[in-house]
DRENDO-1510 file (C-alpha; in Angstrom, 1 decimal, always signed):
<recs>
REC; n; res; u; v; w
REC; 1; LYS; +94.3; +136.1; +160.9 .
REC; 2; GLN; +94.7; +132.5; +159.9 .
REC; 3; TRP; +95.6; +131.8; +156.3 .
REC; 4; TYR; +94.8; +128.6; +154.4 .
REC; 5; GLN; +96.6; +127.8; +151.2 .
REC; 6; ARG; +95.4; +125.2; +148.7 .
REC; 7; ARG; +96.9; +124.4; +145.3 .
REC; 8; VAL; +94.3; +123.7; +142.7 .
REC; 9; ARG; +95.2; +122.1; +139.4 .
REC; 10; ASP; +92.9; +121.7; +136.4 .
REC; 11; SER; +93.9; +120.0; +133.2 .
REC; 12; THR; +91.9; +120.3; +130.1 .
REC; 13; LEU; +92.6; +119.7; +126.4 .
REC; 14; VAL; +89.6; +121.7; +125.3 .
REC; 15; PRO; +90.5; +125.3; +124.0 .
REC; 16; GLY; +88.2; +128.1; +125.0 .
REC; 17; ARG; +87.4; +130.7; +127.6 .
REC; 18; TYR; +87.1; +129.6; +131.2 .
REC; 19; SER; +85.7; +131.2; +134.4 .
REC; 20; THR; +87.1; +129.9; +137.7 .
REC; 21; SER; +85.2; +130.9; +140.9 .
REC; 22; VAL; +86.9; +130.7; +144.3 .
REC; 23; ILE; +84.4; +130.7; +147.1 .
REC; 24; TYR; +85.2; +130.8; +150.8 .
REC; 25; ARG; +82.5; +130.7; +153.4 .
REC; 26; ASN; +79.8; +131.2; +150.8 .
REC; 27; ASN; +81.5; +134.3; +149.3 .
REC; 28; HIS; +83.7; +134.9; +146.4 .
REC; 29; ILE; +87.2; +135.8; +147.4 .
REC; 30; GLN; +88.6; +139.1; +146.0 .
REC; 31; GLY; +89.0; +138.9; +142.2 .
REC; 32; SER; +86.8; +135.9; +141.8 .
REC; 33; PRO; +85.7; +134.7; +139.3 .
REC; 34; PHE; +89.0; +134.5; +137.4 .
REC; 35; LEU; +88.9; +134.5; +133.7 .
REC; 36; SER; +91.4; +132.5; +131.6 .
REC; 37; HIS; +91.8; +131.6; +127.9 .
REC; 38; VAL; +93.1; +128.2; +127.0 .
REC; 39; THR; +94.6; +128.0; +123.5 .
REC; 40; PRO; +95.4; +124.8; +121.5 .
REC; 41; ASN; +99.0; +123.6; +121.7 .
REC; 42; PHE; +99.6; +122.8; +118.0 .
REC; 43; ARG; +103.2; +121.8; +118.7 .
REC; 44; LYS; +101.8; +118.5; +120.1 .
REC; 45; ALA; +100.3; +117.5; +116.8 .
REC; 46; GLN; +102.2; +114.7; +115.2 .
REC; 47; LEU; +102.7; +113.7; +111.6 .
REC; 48; PHE; +103.4; +110.0; +110.7 .
REC; 49; HIS; +104.7; +110.0; +107.2 .
REC; 50; GLY; +103.4; +106.6; +106.0 .
REC; 51; ASN; +104.7; +105.8; +102.6 .
REC; 52; THR; +105.4; +109.4; +101.5 .
REC; 53; ALA; +109.2; +108.6; +101.1 .
REC; 54; THR; +108.6; +105.6; +98.7 .
REC; 55; VAL; +105.3; +106.3; +96.9 .
REC; 56; CYS; +105.4; +106.3; +93.1 .
REC; 57; VAL; +103.0; +107.8; +90.5 .
REC; 58; GLY; +100.0; +105.6; +90.1 .
REC; 59; GLU; +100.1; +104.4; +93.8 .
REC; 60; LYS; +98.2; +105.5; +96.8 .
REC; 61; LEU; +99.9; +107.9; +99.1 .
REC; 62; GLN; +98.8; +107.5; +102.8 .
REC; 63; PHE; +99.9; +109.1; +106.0 .
REC; 64; GLN; +98.4; +109.9; +109.5 .
REC; 65; VAL; +98.0; +113.1; +111.5 .
REC; 66; ASP; +97.5; +112.9; +115.3 .
REC; 67; CYS; +95.7; +115.9; +116.8 .
REC; 68; SER; +94.6; +114.1; +120.0 .
REC; 69; MET; +96.8; +116.3; +122.2 .
REC; 70; VAL; +95.9; +119.6; +120.5 .
REC; 71; GLY; +92.2; +120.0; +121.4 .
REC; 72; LYS; +88.9; +120.0; +119.8 .
REC; 73; GLY; +88.5; +121.3; +116.2 .
REC; 74; GLY; +88.0; +120.2; +112.7 .
REC; 75; PHE; +90.9; +118.7; +110.6 .
REC; 76; VAL; +91.3; +119.9; +107.0 .
REC; 77; ALA; +93.8; +118.8; +104.4 .
REC; 78; THR; +94.3; +120.3; +100.9 .
REC; 79; VAL; +96.6; +118.8; +98.3 .
REC; 80; PHE; +98.5; +121.0; +95.7 .
REC; 81; PRO; +99.7; +118.8; +92.9 .
REC; 82; PRO; +102.2; +119.8; +90.2 .
REC; 83; SER; +99.2; +120.7; +87.9 .
REC; 84; GLY; +98.3; +123.5; +90.4 .
REC; 85; GLU; +94.6; +122.3; +90.7 .
REC; 86; SER; +94.2; +121.7; +94.4 .
REC; 87; PHE; +91.8; +119.0; +95.8 .
REC; 88; ALA; +90.8; +117.5; +99.1 .
REC; 89; PRO; +92.2; +114.0; +99.9 .
REC; 90; PHE; +90.2; +111.3; +101.6 .
REC; 91; ILE; +90.2; +111.6; +105.4 .
REC; 92; SER; +89.0; +109.1; +107.9 .
REC; 93; GLU; +89.1; +109.3; +111.7 .
REC; 94; SER; +90.8; +106.1; +112.8 .
REC; 95; ARG; +90.7; +107.1; +116.5 .
REC; 96; PRO; +89.4; +110.2; +118.2 .
REC; 97; MET; +91.2; +113.1; +116.6 .
REC; 98; VAL; +93.6; +110.8; +114.8 .
REC; 99; TYR; +93.2; +111.1; +111.0 .
REC; 100; ASP; +94.2; +108.8; +108.1 .
REC; 101; VAL; +94.8; +110.8; +104.9 .
REC; 102; TRP; +95.2; +109.2; +101.5 .
REC; 103; PHE; +94.9; +109.9; +97.7 .
REC; 104; MET; +96.1; +108.5; +94.4 .
REC; 105; VAL; +99.3; +110.1; +93.1 .
REC; 106; GLN; +98.6; +110.8; +89.4 .
REC; 107; LEU; +101.5; +113.1; +88.4 .
REC; 108; GLU; +105.3; +113.4; +88.6 .
REC; 109; GLY; +106.7; +116.5; +90.4 .
REC; 110; GLN; +106.5; +118.2; +93.7 .
REC; 111; TYR; +103.4; +118.1; +95.8 .
REC; 112; GLY; +102.4; +120.3; +98.7 .
REC; 113; ILE; +99.8; +119.3; +101.4 .
REC; 114; GLU; +98.4; +121.9; +103.7 .
REC; 115; LEU; +97.2; +120.6; +107.1 .
REC; 116; LYS; +95.0; +122.7; +109.4 .
REC; 117; HIS; +93.4; +122.1; +112.7 .
REC; 118; GLY; +90.4; +124.4; +113.0 .
REC; 119; ASP; +91.6; +127.6; +111.3 .
REC; 120; VAL; +95.3; +127.2; +112.2 .
REC; 121; TYR; +98.0; +125.6; +110.1 .
REC; 122; LEU; +99.8; +122.7; +111.9 .
REC; 123; PRO; +103.6; +123.2; +112.5 .
REC; 124; PHE; +104.6; +120.7; +109.7 .
REC; 125; SER; +102.3; +122.4; +107.2 .
REC; 126; PRO; +102.8; +122.6; +104.2 .
REC; 127; PHE; +104.2; +119.2; +103.9 .
REC; 128; MET; +106.2; +118.6; +100.7 .
REC; 129; PHE; +107.0; +115.4; +98.9 .
REC; 130; ARG; +108.0; +114.2; +95.4 .
REC; 131; PRO; +106.8; +110.8; +94.2 .
REC; 132; GLY; +108.9; +108.3; +92.3 .
REC; 133; LYS; +108.4; +107.7; +88.6 .
REC; 134; ASP; +105.4; +105.8; +87.2 .
REC; 135; LYS; +106.0; +102.1; +87.3 .
REC; 136; ARG; +102.7; +101.1; +85.8 .
REC; 137; GLU; +102.5; +99.4; +82.5 .
REC; 138; LEU; +99.8; +98.9; +79.9 .
REC; 139; LYS; +100.2; +95.2; +78.9 .
REC; 140; VAL; +99.6; +94.1; +75.3 .
REC; 141; PHE; +99.2; +90.4; +74.3 .
REC; 142; GLY; +99.4; +89.0; +70.8 .
REC; 143; LEU; +101.1; +91.9; +69.2 .
REC; 144; THR; +104.8; +92.4; +68.3 .
REC; 145; LYS; +106.8; +95.3; +67.0 .
REC; 146; ASN; +107.1; +93.9; +63.5 .
REC; 147; HIS; +103.9; +91.9; +63.4 .
REC; 148; LYS; +103.1; +90.6; +59.9 .
REC; 149; ILE; +99.7; +89.6; +58.6 .
REC; 150; ARG; +98.4; +88.7; +55.1 .
REC; 151; PRO; +95.5; +90.3; +53.5 .
REC; 152; GLY; +92.2; +88.6; +54.6 .
REC; 153; ASP; +93.7; +87.2; +57.8 .
REC; 154; ASP; +92.0; +87.9; +61.1 .
REC; 155; PHE; +94.1; +90.1; +63.3 .
REC; 156; TYR; +93.5; +90.8; +67.0 .
REC; 157; PHE; +95.3; +91.4; +70.2 .
REC; 158; GLU; +94.4; +92.1; +73.8 .
REC; 159; ILE; +95.2; +95.0; +76.2 .
REC; 160; ASP; +95.4; +94.7; +79.9 .
REC; 161; SER; +95.0; +98.0; +81.8 .
REC; 162; SER; +94.6; +96.5; +85.3 .
REC; 163; GLN; +97.5; +98.5; +86.7 .
REC; 164; PHE; +95.6; +101.7; +86.1 .
REC; 165; ASN; +92.7; +102.6; +88.3 .
REC; 166; ALA; +90.5; +104.3; +85.7 .
REC; 167; GLY; +90.5; +105.2; +82.1 .
REC; 168; TYR; +89.9; +103.6; +78.7 .
REC; 169; PRO; +92.8; +102.6; +76.5 .
REC; 170; GLU; +93.0; +104.3; +73.1 .
REC; 171; VAL; +94.2; +102.6; +69.9 .
REC; 172; TYR; +95.3; +104.2; +66.6 .
REC; 173; PHE; +96.0; +102.4; +63.4 .
REC; 174; THR; +97.7; +103.7; +60.3 .
REC; 175; ASP; +98.5; +102.0; +57.0 .
REC; 176; SER; +101.9; +102.0; +55.3 .
REC; 177; GLU; +101.3; +105.6; +54.0 .
REC; 178; ASN; +100.5; +106.8; +57.6 .
REC; 179; ARG; +96.7; +107.1; +56.7 .
REC; 180; PRO; +94.4; +106.4; +59.7 .
REC; 181; ILE; +92.5; +103.1; +59.7 .
REC; 182; ILE; +89.1; +103.2; +61.5 .
REC; 183; ASN; +87.6; +99.9; +60.7 .
REC; 184; TYR; +88.4; +98.1; +63.9 .
REC; 185; THR; +86.6; +97.3; +67.1 .
REC; 186; MET; +87.7; +97.2; +70.7 .
REC; 187; ALA; +85.5; +95.3; +73.1 .
REC; 188; PRO; +85.9; +94.6; +76.9 .
REC; 189; ILE; +86.3; +90.9; +77.6 .
REC; 190; SER; +86.8; +91.3; +81.4 .
REC; 191; GLU; +87.3; +94.1; +83.8 .
REC; 192; ASN; +90.3; +96.2; +82.6 .
REC; 193; ARG; +91.0; +93.8; +79.6 .
REC; 194; TYR; +90.0; +94.6; +76.1 .
REC; 195; ARG; +90.1; +92.7; +72.7 .
REC; 196; VAL; +91.1; +94.7; +69.6 .
REC; 197; SER; +90.3; +93.2; +66.2 .
</recs>
């Protein structure tokens, strides 16, 4: 008998079950078709940390996850903030199976982010980080700590909340006896800027 030896190499990134037929002279050789199961290699997934080491409360956290060498499957991320109420961050696919993840950091404390490809957690999940303290300021113009006015004078000041993404500033007045004063108005004069009088 004369034997022929051939090495066949097949490379695929798509997980799943495969059937390989080996045919010689129009007939399957013994054992053909051969069945195999390709599983994803999750160790090839990569996490690019973005600004997770420097982000502060009130800023946008963003990072990137590369699953291009893992195989097909949906990517899912879940954020667990200090409040305990989980939510889904924003995810966009910048390149095939490369995902940009971002959300606004609203609270101080430790965050956990679960990252899954298909139904399997990625090796670096859960990813933990702790943001820096809130550097945002609510700016007030025309008001000082010991502001003095005379009866009958017009009194007003302005509030700038542009460093905050959403929300409406609240103002509370009291008199010298700590009784609430409600006869004032607060009106927007531009986006994120208010006049109180």
